[in-house]
N, C-alpha and C positions, 0 to 999 in steps of 0.2 A: 226955572230957566229951561228953555226949549232947545233940543238939539235935532238935527236929523237923525242920528244914531247914538245910542248910548251902549256901552259895552261894559258887561260885568267881567272883571277880572283883567289883571295886567300881566297875564302870563304871556307864553310866546304866542299862542292863538289869538288873544286878544290883542295884543300890541301890532301883530301882522295885519289883522283885519282893519284895525284903526288907521295905519298906515295905508293901506290900499284906499280905504274909503277918504281919507283926508287928500290923496292925490286927485281925486276926482271932485274937489271943493266941498265935500261934506263936512257940516259941522258935527264933530266927533267928540264926545266925552268917554273916556275910560274911567270908571270907578273901580278902586281897589280897597280891599279891607285892611291890608297890611302896610307896613312902611316900605318893604322891599319888592321890587318887580320879580317876575319869573314863576311865579307859584311853586310847584314841587321843583321844578328846573331852575332854581335859584342858587343863592351863594351867601354864605355868612362869614362872619370874622370872630375868631374865637383864639385866645392866647396869642394875639398878635399875627395870627395866620388866616388866610382865607380858604374856605372849604367850598367846593361845589356840593349841593343837596342832592340833586338826582342825577347828574351827568357822570356816566361811565364812558359813553362815546356819542358823538354825533354820527348816526347811522345816515345811509343815503349819500355817502360821499362819492363824488364823480369829478374827473378832471374838466377843465373848460372845454376840452375838445367835444364833450358830450352835452350837446345843447339841448338835447330833449329830455334829459335825466331831471328828477325832481329838484335838486340843488340848484341846478341852472335856471329852471322855470322860476323857482322861488325868488332868486336874486333879480332877475328880469322885472318880476311883478312888483318886487319892493324897492327897484331902482337902487340897489345895493352891489357892491363889488365883493370879490372873494377876499379882497385883502380885509374887509369889514369883519370877516368872519376868523381870519388868520388860522384856517385848519390846516393841521399837520396829520399825516396818515399813521394809521397803526404799523407797528412792526410785524407781529404776528399774534394770532390768538389760538386757543386750544378748546376743544370740547373733550373732557376725560371722563370715561367710564371705567369700572372695573377689566383691566387688561386691554383697554382700548383707548385709542387717542386719535383726533382728527385735528389736524392744524388747518387754519385758513389765513388767508391774507385779503387784501382788496383786490387780488387777481383771482378770478373763480376758476382758474386752471389749476391752482395750487390745491385747492379744495377738492375738485374732481380727481386730482391724482392721489390724494389721501384716501378718499372713499374708495378707489381702485386698489390701493395698497391695503387698507383694513378689511375691505369687503369684495375681493375680487369677483364674486359671482353677481355682485349687484351693480358691476361699472357701468354696465350699458342701460340698465333700468334706471340709475341715477342721472345719466346724461340725458336721458329722455325726459325725465322729471323736470331737470333745469331748464329744459326748452319749453317744456309746458309752462312753468312758472314765468319765463321770460316773455311768453307770449300773452300772458294772463293780463288784462286791462284791470288792473287794481284801483283806477279811478272812477270804476261804474258806482253810481250812487243807489241803484235799484236792484243790484245782485241779490238773489235769494242766500238765504243762510244755507250753507252745506258744511257738516262737520268735516275736519281735515283728516281725522284719523282713518275713516274707511277709505278715503280718496288714495292716501299714502299706502295702505296696505293692498290697494290694488296695483299701485305703482311699482312698489318694492317687496322683495320677498323676505328680508332679513328685519325681525321685530327690532332688534338691537340699534340698527341704524335708523330705523324710524324714530326710536326714542332719543338717539343723540342728535338728530334734527330738531325735534321738538324742544328739547332741553333748552337751548340758548334762545330759540325764537319765542317760546312762551315765557321764558323769563324776561324777555325785552318787550313784550308787548300784549300778552293775552289777559284779558280781563275774566276770561271763563276759566273755570276749574276743569281739569281732566282732558279737556280738548279744546278746540278754537274753529272759528269760521275758516273755511280756506281761503276766502278771499283777503282776510287778515293774515293767514299763514304765507300766501303768495306776496303779500306787501312786505312782510318781514323779511322773507327769504331773499328777495330783491334788494332791500335796503341794506341787509347784513351781509350777504354772500356775493351778490352779482355786483353792488356798489361799494359797501365796506364801511369801515370805522375811521373816524378822524376826531380831532380834539383842536379847540383852540390852545394855544399856548398858555395863555392866563386864565384858561377854564371858562365856564359858562357866561361868567360876566362880560366876556368879549362880545358874545352875540347880544346878550341882554341890553349892554350899553349902546351899541349900534342901532338897535330896534328903538329904544328911547329915544336917542338923538334924533332919528329920522321922524319918529311921529311927532316930537315937538317941533322940528324944523318944518314940517308940513302943516303946522297950524292945529294940531290935535290938542285937546285938553285933558290932563291927568289929574285925577282927585285922589290922592293917597291917603290911607288911614281914614277911609269912609266907607264902612260897611253898609251894606242893603238891608233895610229892616224888614221891606215887604215891596212885592209888586202889586199895585192898585190895577185891578181888572174889571171889566164890565161884562165878563163871561165871554167875551169874544175877542178883546185886544187888550194889551197892556195899555192902560192910560195913565200911569205915572210910577216913578221909581223912587220911593220914599227911603231916605238914608237914615241910619241910626240918629244922625244930628238933627233930624226932624225937617231937613230940607227935601224936597220934592223936585225931581228932573222929569220931564217930558220929553218925548220923543216919538218920531213916525215909526222907528224901527228900534226894537231891542235884540242885541246879541248877547248871549250868556255862555262863557267858557267855565263856568261854575260847576257844569255837570247838570244832567237833566233833571234827577231826583232832587238834588239841592237846590235848582232853579224852580222847580214847581212847589217846593215847600214855602218858597217865599211869597207865592200867590196868595193875595187876600182871601181870607177862608172862605166867606160866602159865595165868591164867585170863582173859586177854583175849579179849573176844568178837569174832567176824568183824565187819570193817568193811564189807563188800560186801553190805549188806542189800538190801531189796526195791527201793531206789532204784538200784541199781547200784554200781559201784565209787567209793568217795569219792575226789574229787581236791582237793588243796589249790588255793587260788587264785593266780594269778599277776599281779594287778594291784596295782601299788604306784606311789608318787608321790615326787617330790622338790619340796620347797616352799621359796622363799626369802621372806624378809620384811625389808623395809625401813621403818625410822622415818625420816619426812620432817619437815623444819622448818617445814612448811605443811600444812594439809589438802588433799588431792587436789583438792578442788573449786576450791581458789583457784589451783591450778595448770593448771586447765582439764579435769580428769578427774571428770565428775558422776557417773558409773554407779555402783552398787553393786557389782555382779558382771558381768565380761564373759567368756563363752565363747567362744573363738575358735579358728578352724581355717583353716589357710592353703592348703587345696585344697578342691576341690568334694565330694570323699570324704572321710569322716571314718574315720580308722584307730583303732580302741580295742582294744589289744593290748599286751602286754608287748613293749618295743620291741628291736631289734637292738643299738642303742646304748644308753650309760648313762642317756641323757635324750632322750626324743622332743620336739623343739623345734617340730613342725609344728602342735602345738595346746596349749593351755592354759587355765588359769583366772586371771582377774585379780580380786582381792577387795579393796575398799577399805572397811574397817570404819566409816570416818567418814562415808560416804554413805548411812547409815541415819538416819531421822527421829530428831530429838533427840540426835544424835551430833555436832552442829556444833561444839561447845565441848569437844571431847576435847583434852587437852594437846599431842598430837603427832598428825601425819599418818601412817597406817599404810598400806603397800602390800604385797600379797601375791600372788605368782605361782607357781603349781603346774603341773607337768608329769609325765606318765607316765614311770615309769622302769623299767630293768632291774635288778632286785633282786641279781642275781647278783654284779656286779662290786662294788656298794656294801658287799655283806656279805663279800666276800672280801680287798678291799683292806686291806693293813697300815696302820698309823697314819700314816705319812707319805704313802702313795699316796692314802689316804682324805682327808687334808687338802689334798692337791694338787688332786684331783678337786672337793672342795668349792669351793676358790679358783677353779678352771678354770670351774666353772658358775657361781659367784657373779659372774664378769666377764661372763658370757653374760647373765646375770639384768640386770645394770646397763645392758646394751646394749638388751636387749628392753624394759626399761622405757621406754626413749627412744620406742618407738613409741605408747605411751600418753599419756607426759607428756613434753613438750618440756623439755630442759636436766634431766632426770630425775637423773642422777648429782650434780648440783650442790646438790639438796635433801637428799641421802640422809645422815643423821647417825648411823646404827646400822643394822647387819644381823644376821641369823642365818640359818641354812638347817637343815631337818631332811630326812633321805633314808630309803630303805627299813631302813637300819639301825637308825635311831631308831624308825621304826615297829616293828619286830620287838622290840626291846628292852622297848618299853612296852607292847605288846599280846601278846607272844608269838606272834603269827600266823606260821605257816609262809610262808616266802617274803616276809615283810614285807607280805603281802597286806591291804590297807587294808579290803576288803570281803569277806574270807573266802573261803569254797568257793563255787564257781559253782551248784552244787547245793543247795538249802536244805532243811531239815527243818522244814516248817511247823507240824507238830504237835509238835516237839520231842523226839520220842522216839528212844531209842537202843536197842541191843541188850540193856541191862541194864535192868530193870523199873523201879528207882527212880532212874535217872539221865536227866535231860532238859536239853536244850540251850535256852538262849535268847540273844537278843542276835544277833550279826553272822550266825552259821550258821543262825539260826531263819529269818529272811528279812524282817522288818519293817525299813524303811529309814529313816535319817535320826536325829536325837536325839529327835524325839517317837516315830518308829518304834521305837528302840532301847528307850524306856521302856514303850512299849505291848506290846512283846514280852516284858519281864520280867514285866509284869501278866498277860498273856495266859496264858504257861507256868504261872504261880502258880496263877492261877484254874482252868485246865484241869486240872492235875494234882496240885494239892494241895487246893484248896478245894472244888472241885467233886466231890471223892470222899467228902466228908463227908456 
């Protein structure tokens, strides 16, 4: 069966690319190996309850008056409305270090005032940094790599403030250990602090369902539970997509949201192109997470925890790297979906705690060892919950946990790497002239960024060529 475009992966990026192409009468087919849409940003049902997998927040929130904001551009490109996503703003979030706290909302002036309160000598420097980031063109596809830490050290004088900025930004988007590309720092700073957090009342499924409806209504074809066995190549182009069922699809162009390394491993062995192109040897990512979720008998705010999200670190220096232990307990993210505007009457409270994890043991443990490790860290989770909600254990009515093994299963990412490779391919190109990467390894970040990634690569490599 022949299509104009075949897309690997029915996540946010693949669905958005498919919608954009279908609008221009392209014959588009999305192939997805799982039964669920969304990739890591999906949802599941357990114990009669629906849980988001990856969603803490939709970043890049902006009101309708900001027509040039990424969210507004995205909705225009996909011909969707704000009602389709049903986004509700955060109340407030915190970055907490020993003896320090910075609160922020979707109003940057709150964060600026907080920095001035906690770091009075840094107030003017921080304002200049905000303006520098505001003016940075983070949509450039050919910006050279520049590490963020040296730039921040030149801009700010207090090392603790630098660590407190990097903590939430790296947690929410860095595939690189210890540092990150300044372009990605600027992108995430804008999306988190200049634009802000929001969440659909019914979670990520609201966005996924809107995308799937739009894609199908536009004439696109979805093939679920159809893993790709290999990509047939002639050394220059992809000439066929062979599914594990044995069926082969052909297309003029192939877009993959599966990740660069994961996609290149699908290429037929004899004709596989070199993977160390002009950007250097490609390395899979190493950043993965463990997350525990507790359902509570009351909303967290009634138990004294009012923050939407808390990024915490127990030392003045923030270490962002694959840990030497199965879980790094020194820092983490606490997310309470109830603490968004308009979420007060959700039927139950939800408390989520996320830690950095070493993917290797979680992938190697057999069934019994894996279950024992989950139980061990579940007990740690209950203890850690007490630091945010007094008597936490007494209010827990249901729990679940996902690990790097879960992430690997649902995304196929090497090493269970949530954010893919440290080195992104901003223009989406590969060594094969009709194969392009969108999504995680293209480099636009977050849910809005993932959808914009699919749209950008579709526009650049399919629609702009006509």
